[in-house]
N, CA, C and O atoms as a GROMACS GRO file, in nm:
protein
  204
    1MET      N    1  -0.877 -10.011   8.205
    1MET     CA    2  -0.761  -9.947   8.143
    1MET      C    3  -0.738  -9.807   8.200
    1MET      O    4  -0.624  -9.769   8.225
    2VAL      N    5  -0.844  -9.731   8.221
    2VAL     CA    6  -0.830  -9.595   8.273
    2VAL      C    7  -0.773  -9.594   8.415
    2VAL      O    8  -0.685  -9.513   8.444
    3PRO      N    9  -0.820  -9.682   8.506
    3PRO     CA   10  -0.760  -9.682   8.641
    3PRO      C   11  -0.611  -9.714   8.638
    3PRO      O   12  -0.534  -9.658   8.716
    4LEU      N   13  -0.570  -9.803   8.550
    4LEU     CA   14  -0.428  -9.836   8.538
    4LEU      C   15  -0.348  -9.715   8.493
    4LEU      O   16  -0.239  -9.689   8.545
    5LEU      N   17  -0.400  -9.640   8.397
    5LEU     CA   18  -0.332  -9.519   8.352
    5LEU      C   19  -0.326  -9.414   8.462
    5LEU      O   20  -0.225  -9.344   8.477
    6LEU      N   21  -0.433  -9.402   8.539
    6LEU     CA   22  -0.433  -9.306   8.650
    6LEU      C   23  -0.329  -9.343   8.755
    6LEU      O   24  -0.260  -9.256   8.808
    7VAL      N   25  -0.318  -9.471   8.786
    7VAL     CA   26  -0.219  -9.517   8.884
    7VAL      C   27  -0.078  -9.491   8.833
    7VAL      O   28   0.008  -9.446   8.908
    8LEU      N   29  -0.054  -9.519   8.705
    8LEU     CA   30   0.078  -9.493   8.648
    8LEU      C   31   0.110  -9.345   8.647
    8LEU      O   32   0.223  -9.304   8.677
    9LEU      N   33   0.010  -9.263   8.612
    9LEU     CA   34   0.030  -9.119   8.614
    9LEU      C   35   0.061  -9.069   8.754
    9LEU      O   36   0.148  -8.984   8.773
   10LEU      N   37  -0.011  -9.120   8.853
   10LEU     CA   38   0.013  -9.082   8.992
   10LEU      C   39   0.153  -9.123   9.036
   10LEU      O   40   0.221  -9.048   9.106
   11ALA      N   41   0.197  -9.242   8.996
   11ALA     CA   42   0.331  -9.289   9.031
   11ALA      C   43   0.438  -9.198   8.970
   11ALA      O   44   0.537  -9.166   9.035
   12VAL      N   45   0.419  -9.159   8.846
   12VAL     CA   46   0.516  -9.070   8.779
   12VAL      C   47   0.520  -8.934   8.848
   12VAL      O   48   0.628  -8.878   8.869
   13VAL      N   49   0.404  -8.880   8.882
   13VAL     CA   50   0.398  -8.749   8.949
   13VAL      C   51   0.465  -8.756   9.085
   13VAL      O   52   0.544  -8.668   9.121
   14LEU      N   53   0.434  -8.860   9.162
   14LEU     CA   54   0.495  -8.872   9.295
   14LEU      C   55   0.645  -8.892   9.285
   14LEU      O   56   0.720  -8.840   9.368
   15PHE      N   57   0.691  -8.968   9.187
   15PHE     CA   58   0.835  -8.986   9.168
   15PHE      C   59   0.902  -8.853   9.134
   15PHE      O   60   1.009  -8.822   9.186
   16GLY      N   61   0.837  -8.774   9.048
   16GLY     CA   62   0.892  -8.644   9.012
   16GLY      C   63   0.897  -8.550   9.130
   16GLY      O   64   0.996  -8.478   9.149
   17VAL      N   65   0.791  -8.550   9.211
   17VAL     CA   66   0.788  -8.465   9.330
   17VAL      C   67   0.895  -8.509   9.429
   17VAL      O   68   0.965  -8.426   9.488
   18GLY      N   69   0.908  -8.639   9.447
   18GLY     CA   70   1.010  -8.691   9.538
   18GLY      C   71   1.150  -8.652   9.494
   18GLY      O   72   1.235  -8.615   9.576
   19PHE      N   73   1.174  -8.661   9.364
   19PHE     CA   74   1.306  -8.624   9.311
   19PHE      C   75   1.331  -8.474   9.330
   19PHE      O   76   1.442  -8.434   9.366
   20ALA      N   77   1.227  -8.392   9.306
   20ALA     CA   78   1.243  -8.247   9.322
   20ALA      C   79   1.270  -8.212   9.467
   20ALA      O   80   1.355  -8.128   9.495
   21VAL      N   81   1.199  -8.276   9.559
   21VAL     CA   82   1.220  -8.248   9.702
   21VAL      C   83   1.360  -8.289   9.744
   21VAL      O   84   1.426  -8.218   9.820
   22LYS      N   85   1.406  -8.404   9.695
   22LYS     CA   86   1.542  -8.449   9.728
   22LYS      C   87   1.645  -8.351   9.674
   22LYS      O   88   1.743  -8.320   9.741
   23ALA      N   89   1.623  -8.303   9.552
   23ALA     CA   90   1.716  -8.206   9.492
   23ALA      C   91   1.716  -8.076   9.573
   23ALA      O   92   1.822  -8.017   9.594
   24LEU      N   93   1.598  -8.033   9.619
   24LEU     CA   94   1.591  -7.911   9.699
   24LEU      C   95   1.664  -7.929   9.832
   24LEU      O   96   1.727  -7.835   9.881
   25TRP      N   97   1.656  -8.048   9.891
   25TRP     CA   98   1.729  -8.073  10.016
   25TRP      C   99   1.879  -8.063   9.994
   25TRP      O  100   1.950  -8.007  10.077
   26TRP      N  101   1.928  -8.117   9.882
   26TRP     CA  102   2.071  -8.108   9.853
   26TRP      C  103   2.113  -7.964   9.830
   26TRP      O  104   2.219  -7.923   9.877
   27ILE      N  105   2.031  -7.887   9.759
   27ILE     CA  106   2.063  -7.746   9.737
   27ILE      C  107   2.065  -7.670   9.869
   27ILE      O  108   2.154  -7.588   9.892
   28ALA      N  109   1.968  -7.698   9.956
   28ALA     CA  110   1.964  -7.632  10.086
   28ALA      C  111   2.087  -7.668  10.169
   28ALA      O  112   2.142  -7.582  10.238
   29LEU      N  113   2.130  -7.792  10.162
   29LEU     CA  114   2.248  -7.835  10.236
   29LEU      C  115   2.374  -7.764  10.185
   29LEU      O  116   2.458  -7.721  10.264
   30ILE      N  117   2.387  -7.751  10.054
   30ILE     CA  118   2.502  -7.682   9.995
   30ILE      C  119   2.503  -7.534  10.036
   30ILE      O  120   2.607  -7.480  10.071
   31VAL      N  121   2.385  -7.470  10.031
   31VAL     CA  122   2.376  -7.329  10.071
   31VAL      C  123   2.411  -7.313  10.219
   31VAL      O  124   2.479  -7.217  10.257
   32LEU      N  125   2.367  -7.406  10.303
   32LEU     CA  126   2.398  -7.400  10.445
   32LEU      C  127   2.549  -7.411  10.468
   32LEU      O  128   2.605  -7.338  10.550
   33VAL      N  129   2.615  -7.502  10.397
   33VAL     CA  130   2.760  -7.518  10.413
   33VAL      C  131   2.832  -7.391  10.369
   33VAL      O  132   2.926  -7.346  10.435
   34ILE      N  133   2.789  -7.333  10.255
   34ILE     CA  134   2.852  -7.209  10.208
   34ILE      C  135   2.832  -7.097  10.309
   34ILE      O  136   2.923  -7.019  10.335
   35TRP      N  137   2.710  -7.089  10.366
   35TRP     CA  138   2.681  -6.985  10.465
   35TRP      C  139   2.767  -7.002  10.589
   35TRP      O  140   2.821  -6.905  10.642
   36LEU      N  141   2.781  -7.126  10.636
   36LEU     CA  142   2.864  -7.151  10.754
   36LEU      C  143   3.010  -7.118  10.727
   36LEU      O  144   3.077  -7.059  10.812
   37LEU      N  145   3.059  -7.155  10.610
   37LEU     CA  146   3.198  -7.121  10.575
   37LEU      C  147   3.216  -6.969  10.570
   37LEU      O  148   3.317  -6.917  10.618
   38GLY      N  149   3.120  -6.900  10.512
   38GLY     CA  150   3.127  -6.755  10.508
   38GLY      C  151   3.124  -6.693  10.646
   38GLY      O  152   3.194  -6.596  10.673
   39PHE      N  153   3.042  -6.750  10.735
   39PHE     CA  154   3.035  -6.700  10.872
   39PHE      C  155   3.169  -6.719  10.942
   39PHE      O  156   3.215  -6.630  11.014
   40LEU      N  157   3.231  -6.835  10.923
   40LEU     CA  158   3.360  -6.862  10.987
   40LEU      C  159   3.469  -6.772  10.930
   40LEU      O  160   3.553  -6.721  11.005
   41VAL      N  161   3.469  -6.753  10.799
   41VAL     CA  162   3.570  -6.666  10.737
   41VAL      C  163   3.550  -6.522  10.784
   41VAL      O  164   3.646  -6.450  10.811
   42ARG      N  165   3.424  -6.480  10.792
   42ARG     CA  166   3.396  -6.343  10.836
   42ARG      C  167   3.438  -6.321  10.981
   42ARG      O  168   3.491  -6.216  11.016
   43SER      N  169   3.413  -6.423  11.065
   43SER     CA  170   3.453  -6.408  11.205
   43SER      C  171   3.605  -6.409  11.219
   43SER      O  172   3.658  -6.362  11.320
   44GLY      N  173   3.675  -6.461  11.120
   44GLY     CA  174   3.819  -6.461  11.122
   44GLY      C  175   3.880  -6.328  11.084
   44GLY      O  176   4.001  -6.310  11.095
   45GLY      N  177   3.800  -6.235  11.040
   45GLY     CA  178   3.852  -6.103  11.009
   45GLY      C  179   3.823  -6.059  10.866
   45GLY      O  180   3.799  -5.941  10.842
   46GLY      N  181   3.824  -6.152  10.772
   46GLY     CA  182   3.799  -6.116  10.633
   46GLY      C  183   3.650  -6.114  10.603
   46GLY      O  184   3.569  -6.177  10.671
   47ARG      N  185   3.616  -6.039  10.500
   47ARG     CA  186   3.476  -6.036  10.457
   47ARG      C  187   3.475  -6.055  10.307
   47ARG      O  188   3.511  -5.965  10.232
   48TRP      N  189   3.432  -6.175  10.263
   48TRP     CA  190   3.444  -6.208  10.123
   48TRP      C  191   3.309  -6.205  10.050
   48TRP      O  192   3.303  -6.236   9.931
   49TYR      N  193   3.204  -6.171  10.118
   49TYR     CA  194   3.076  -6.153  10.049
   49TYR      C  195   2.997  -6.041  10.116
   49TYR      O  196   3.028  -6.004  10.230
   50ARG      N  197   2.899  -5.988  10.049
   50ARG     CA  198   2.822  -5.876  10.100
   50ARG      C  199   2.677  -5.918  10.118
   50ARG      O  200   2.595  -5.894  10.030
   51TRP      N  201   2.645  -5.982  10.232
   51TRP     CA  202   2.508  -6.022  10.263
   51TRP      C  203   2.459  -5.942  10.380
   51TRP      O  204   2.346  -5.959  10.423
   0.00000   0.00000   0.00000
């Protein structure tokens, strides 16, 4: 019974880590797109953020 619980616990932890990593990849992708848009807008003459 204990090994079964350990395997289930490991599966839940790995699923949670996988979901968190996937969410972080999406956040990184969104930040990259915003940064690129800001770079293009800034090179066009306007400056809409202060980084």
